[in-house]
N, C-alpha and C positions, 0 to 999 in steps of 0.2 A: 797432274803430271808436271815434273820439274823440267820444263823446257831449257832452262839454263844449264843444267847437269847434262842433258842430252847433247846440247850444243857444244859444250865444253869438250866432251869426249869425242864427239864426231868431228869437230874443226881440228882437234889435236891429231887424230889419225889422218885426216886429209892432208894436214900441214906436212906430215911425214913424207906422204907421196910426192909433194912438190920438192922436198928437200933431197929426195932420191929419185928424181925424175928419170935418170938414165936407167936405173934398175927397174923402177916400178912401171915406166911407160914405154921408154925408147928400146930397151932390151926385148920385151915380148913382141913389139910391133916390128922390129928388124927381123926377129926369128920368124915370125908369121910371114913376113914379106918373101923371105927367102923360099918358104914353102911355095908361095904363089909363083915365084919365078921358076923354080924347079918342076913342080907338078903341074902347075896351071898354064905357064906359058911355054915351057920347054917340052915336057913330056905330054901335057894336055893337048898340045896342037897335033899330036901324032896318034892320039886315041880317039876311038868313036865315042859318040854322044852316050850319055847314060840316061835312060828314060826321057829321051828327047831334049836333054840339056847338055851343052858341051861340057866336057870333063873339067875344064878350068873353072866354070861357073859352078859346077856340081859340088866341088870341094869347099867352096866359100863358106856355107854355113858350118860345115864340119870343123874347118880351121878356126873360124870364130869361137865356136863352142869349146874347142880344145884350150884356146886362151883363157876363156872366161872360167872354165872350170878350174884350171891350174891357178889362176890369178886370184879367184874367190877364196879358194882354200888357203893360199899363201898368205894373202893379205889379213884375213880374219884369224888365222892361227897365229901368225906373228904378232898381231895387234894385242891378243890377249896373253900370249906367252911372255912377252917382253915385261909386262907389270908383274907377273909371277916371278920371273928371273930376277928382277931388281928389287921385288918386295913392295912395290907401290900399290900392288892390288889390295893390300890390307887397308890402305888409306881409302881406297874407293869403296870397299865393302863396308867400312865403318862410317862412311859419310851418309847424310840423309838422302840417299838415292835408293829407289826401288830396284829390284831385279830387272824388271822390264825396262826401265830407263838405261840401266848398264848395258843390256843386250842390245837395245835399239841404237845406242851410240856407237858400239863396236861393229855390230853386224850391218848397220846402216852405212856407215863409212866404208867398209870393206865392199858392200854390194856397189855403192856409188863408184868407187874406184873401178870395178869390173865393168859397169856399164859404160863408163868414159873409155876405157881400154877398148871395149867391144865396139863402140862407135867410131873410134880412131881406126881400128883395123878394118871395119866395113868400109870407111872412106878410102883407106889405103889400097883395098882390094880393087877399087875401080881403076887404080893406075896400071893394073896388070891383066884384068880379065873383065869382060862385059857380062853384067848380069842384071836380072830384074827382080823386084820384090812384089808378088802378087798380092799378099796380105800384110802390108806394112804395119797396121795396128797390132795384128797377132805377133808380128816379129818383135815389136817393142815389149809385148806382154811376156813372151818367151824369154826375151833377153833379161828383163828384170826379174822374172820369176826364177830363172836358173841362177842368177847372180845372188839373190837372197838366199835361195835353198842351199847353194854350196858354201855361202859365207857362213850360214849356221853350222854346216858340216865342219868347216874350218875351224869356227869357234870351239867346237867339241874336240877337235884334234889338239888345238893349243892348250886346251885345259888338260887333256890326257897326257900329252907329251911332258917328260921330265928332263929332256935334253935336246940339244940341237939335231941330234941324229934321228930321234923319233919324230921330230917336227917335219923332217923331209921324208920319212919312211913312206907314210900313206900316199901323198901326192906323187912320189917318183915311181913306187913299186906297184901301186893299185890303181891309183886314178888315171895316170897317163896311159899305161897299157889298156885299161878298159876303154879309154877314149879312141884310142887307135884302132881297137878291135870292134868299136861301136858304130862303125859305117862312116868315119870321118872322110875316108878316101875311096869308099866304095858303097854300094848298095848291098845289103845282106841278102837281096834276092839273087845275087850272083853266086852265093854260096850253095854248096850242096844241101839237100834237104834237111840232113841230120844237123849240120852246122846252122842252118838257120834256126832251127829250133833251139839249139844251144845258145845262140846269140840273144835270144829273147829273155835270158836269164841276167843279161848284162843290162843294168839300168841306164847306162849312157845311150843305149841304142834309142830309147824313147825320147831322150832330150834331143839328140841330133836329128832324129826323124820329124819331130814336131817343128823344130827350127827350120829344117830344110823345106817342110811343107808351107811355111809362111813366106818362103822365097818363091817356090816354084809350083806349089800345089801338088807336089808328089811326096809320097812317104812311105816308108817300109812298114809302118805300124799305124793303125787307125789313130788319128790326131786326137780323138777323144780319150782313148787308152792312154796315149802318151801324156795327155795334159793331166789325166787322173793319177798316173803313176808318179808325176812330178809332185802333185800335191801330197800324195801319201808319203813320199820321201821328206817333204818338207814338214809335214805333221810329225813324222818320227824324230826329225832333227830338233824341232821346237820342244817335243816331249823330253828329249834327252837333256836339252839345255835347262829345262825346268827342274829335271831330277838332279842335275848337277847343283843347281842353287839350293834346292831343298835339303840335299845331303851334305853339302859342302865339299863334294868330291874334289880333292887336289886343290881346293881353293882355301879352305879353312883348316886343313889338316896338313 
């Protein structure tokens, strides 16, 4: 394995984060903090507990997951789209670097950014609401697994997109609505029975449910099923990335 090549791509992508720290870190942290202030401190103080957890604390995992999903996709898609846009992707493809090393560099950097952001938001949440973490090890596992999975998904979007509009279409019109409807601000058990069944077709429900379980030991879906669904989605994304490089889809043509 070419460690130097992986490190070069990885450090280059991370360096871009520190050059645009206001956009990459400060902006999502401030946006999420506003959610904590409005829903957690203001509205949450007037709402009853959800499954024995105060509403302000209940929404913490959902808001962290909302930021992680959005930023993972954004970071990974932009990271691979820019080389396509500028034409430098051909230099990367012609270099003595394997497909796995290229993907590991781009996806690894995007996932690292998301994990850093999630950690900062987790620490920031402490300033607004009090919460506990029942399973801290599993919390870290789900945080990293979700970041890696959606970084792969973002990589696919970045390859697929052939314009700046398409680069924002999936995150804004699909992922963000699915996250809001996936139980970020409520438990799906509050929904009517028919809508509870419909909600189970939303893959984000499983991610938020598992992440919330790691905090409070409560979940809308069995945590084993949630973990399995996440692994299935990860496997599909890895398979799609493999197909992209085998066929050269929108990279070599």
